[in-house]
N, C-alpha and C positions, 0 to 999 in steps of 0.2 A: 551612463548616458548613451543612448542609442544614436549612432551617426546618422546624418541626414541621408547619405547614400542608402543605408539600410532601410530607412523609412520609404524612400523612393522605390527600392526594389520590392519591399513588402507590398506596396500598393499595386505594383504590376502583378504580383502573384495573387493577391486578393481579388483583383478584377478578373483574372483568368478562372478562378474558382467559381465565379458567378456564371450561371447558364443564361441569364438575361431572358428567361421565359416570361411570357405574360400570363398570369393566372387566368384560368377559364374553367367552366364546369367540368367536373370529372366524376367517375363512378364512386370514388372513395379518396379520402386523404389518409396518408400514412405518415405519422410523425415519428421521426427517428430519435430515440432516446439519447440523452447527453446531460451535461450539467446545466444546460441553457433552457430556462422556462419559456423563452421567447418562441421556441418551437411549438409548445402547446398553445401559446397565445395566438400565433399565426394560424394554426389549424382551427382554433375556435373562431377566429375572425372569418376564415374561409367558409366555415359552416354557417355563421351568421349572415354572410353575404349570399348564401344560397348556391355556393360553388360545389358543395359536396353534401350528400345526405348522411354520410357515415364517416367516422374517424377511427382509425386504428392507431393506438400508441404502442410502440414496441421498444423494449429495453429492460434489462435486468439492472445490474450495477457494474461499475468499474471502480478502480481505486480512487478516481477523482470525484465520484458521485456517491460513494457509500455513506459518507458522513452527512451529506446534504439531503439525500433521498434514501433513508434507511429502508423504506418500504419498496424501493425500486423506482427506476426512472419512469417506466410506463404508468405505474400507479400514481406517482406524483403528478405526471402530466394530466392524467384523467381528472384528478381532484382539482387541478388548476382550471381545466376546461369547464368542469361543472360549475366552478365558482364564477366563471365568466358567462354562464347562462346556457351552455350546451346541455341538452337533456340526456339523462343517463342512457336511454335506449339508443342514442346516436353514437355511443362511444364503445369501442372494444379495446381490450388490453391484452397485449402479448408480452408476458413478463419474463421470458427466458433468454432472449437474444443478448449476446455479449459482443457482437461485432456487426459491421454493416451487412455482411453477407447473410448472417442469421436474421437480422432485422427484416430483410427482404423475403427470405425463404419462409420464415415463420409467419409473417404477415400474410403471405400468399396462401399458406396452408390453412391458416385460421379462416380466411375469407372463403376458401374452397369448401371447408368443412361446414360452413354456414350456408352454402349455396348461393353466395353473393356473386353475381356476374360482374366481372371487372374488365372493362375495355380501356379505361384510362385511370391514372393515379396522380393525384396531386401530392408530390413528394416533398415533405416539409423537413428541413434540416437547419443546422446552423449555416450562416452565410457562406463560410469558407468550405463547407462540406457539400455544396450543391453538386459540383461536377463529379466528385467521388461517389455520391449517392446515385446519381444518374448512370454512371458507367457500371456500377455494380448491379443496379436494377435491370438495365438493358441486358446484362449477361444472364441473370438468374430468372427473369420473368419475361420471356419473349412474347411477342404478339400483343403487348400492352403499350399504350402511349403514356409517357411520363412527362409531367409538367412540374418543374422544380420551382420552389419558392422558399423564402425565409424572411425573417424580420428585415425591413428595409433600412439597414444600417450601413453607413460607410465605415471604413477602417478606423478612423479616429474615435467614432462613437463606440465601436465594438471594444476597442482598447480601453476606453474610459469605463465601460461596463465590467470588463474583466479586472482591470486595475493592475495589469502586468504586461507591459508592451513586449518585453523579451519573450514571455511565454506565448503570446499571440503569434509573434513572428515564427517562433519555433513550430507552432502548430500549423501555420501556413506552409512552411517548408516541408514538414512531415506529410501533410496531405498531398502536396505535389509529388513528393517521392513515390507515394503509393500509386498515384495515377500512372507513373512510369514503370513501376516494378510489378504491380499486381496483374496487369494483363498477361504478362509472360507466365504467370503462375495459374492462369485460368480463373481469376477471381472477378474480373471486370473486362469490359470491352476496351479495345485500344482507342486512344484519342491522341490527336496531334498536340504537341506542345510547341507553341510558336517560339521562334528563336529568341525574341526579347525576353520571354518568360523564362526560358532555359538559362539565359545569361544571368538574369536576376536571381534565380534559384542558386546557381553556382556561386555567385558573389556572396549570397547569404550563408551558404555552407562554409565558404572560406572564412567568413566573419564569425563563425562559431555558433550559428543558430541551428544546432543539430540535435537538440535533446529529444526530439520526437521522430527522428529517423528510425526505421525498423530494419532488422536483419532481412536478408534476401528471401528467406522462407517464412516470414511472419504471416499470420492470418490477417484477413481483411477487417 
């Protein structure tokens, strides 16, 4: 049983991970690979709404996605988007990236190789990865405007979809740690962590929600 205080702290951290951007027309959508097909759904919906003319799905596999998407995350996302009505010529696949930094770098290189001019990117991720994706993209792709979006889910809905509340809180804690550690390693821009968010994070760490914390020199 997860204590009430832990859920309250998790909601504070969850809200901090949201950038609260309003989706608007962009040069391209970049969907970051993961276990979560809602990323592909959200990108497909953005295309259908006329917000982007082109989608790049990026991602190879991780230990948590290899069984579910043996063909790779980006390939699975592409197939899902096509099934939702996105035409084949509007989707590009970047199948090699294994972390957020590579997602951004490899997507940028793919678009440059095709001669696609990019002034703005609709950055599509899991809900709790918005801020991390934004901070990484700002570091690695200067001169471009980034608009973050994800499936419009609240924390209880997301937990229901995953089916493991402790795992979700562990992931929230791990994502926040990266926001604090990675800027010092040059992987992303620095962002302020409000005091109430930091206190919630520390309480969750003391309560044992630490399985997704990374060593100080881990990759992004």
